[in-house]
N, C-alpha and C positions, 0 to 999 in steps of 0.2 A: 504495500498502498503505500504508497507517495502522497505529497502534500505539498501545495505550491506556499504554505505561507503557514505561520502557526496558528491563527483559526480554524485552517481546515484540518490540522492535524487536532488540534484540542476537538472537533468535530466528530471527525472519525476515530477517536479512541472511545469517545463519548456516546457513538452509536453504534458501537461493535460490542456484540456480549465479553460479558467476564474474562478474560482468556486467550480472548480471539492475538492476541500479539505476544511477542515474545520477549521483546526489544524493543524498543523507539529509538531511531536515531536521528537528533532533533539538531538540526542548522541553528547556529545562536540569531545568526545577523539574518532575520528575513523578513518579507514585506508585510503590513498589516497587523503582525502581532509579532513580534521578536522571540525567539527562542527560548528565551528565560523564561517570560511574562508567560508562555505555554505549558512551560512544562511547570509548574507554579499554579496555572488553573487545572493541568492533569492531576496535581498530588492534593489537590485541593475537592477533588471529585467525592463524592458520596456512593464509593461501589469499593468491592473487597480488591480488586487489581491496581485501585489507581495510586498508593502508596506504598508497593512492590514491584512494580513492574521498575525494570533498569531503564534508563532514562541517558544516554548518553551523547555528550554533546559534539559536536564535529564544526572547529571554526579555526580560521588563521588564528584566534588569539591565542598566546604563548604564553603569556606573563602569571606570575604566582599568583597576582591579585584578579586576575579572568578566570581560573582556573578556581580561585574561591567565590565570585560571583558564581560560575555555575552549579558549585556544588553547595551554595546558599540558594539555589535555585531548585532544588530538590535532584537534580543530574549525580549520576551516580560514577560517571567516567568525563575523559576527558579527551576528545580525538583530535590531535592539530591535521589541520589539511596543509598539504593534499594527504589524502589519506594513503596510509602505508597499508598495503593489504593484509602482512603479516603483524602487525599490531592490531590491525581492524579483528582479524580472527583471533590473536589472542585472547583480548579484551573479551572478544564475544566465548570466547569459550567459558570465562566465568560464569556464565549467567546460562550456556547449552552448550552441548558436546558438542564440536563441529568435527563431518566424520569426511 
């Protein structure tokens, strides 16, 4: 499932049954609603998987304060762009078995 902006990401998660998604890869800089706000809205939803689904930030922002902002927004990890496929798979393996 893809979303063009943070609002679409929130709507996609909200409109799906619990357990539909294994992980959310959230771009931090998106139009309409940025990824930090979108992650916060997902975390605040009143449903069983909203607080437990892994949300991983994808961003070119690499400084410690950027990582702290993504964590404060409720994200579980911070992946820098351009994405390194090995790093992505390694990170995802902490949430799901990668075959």
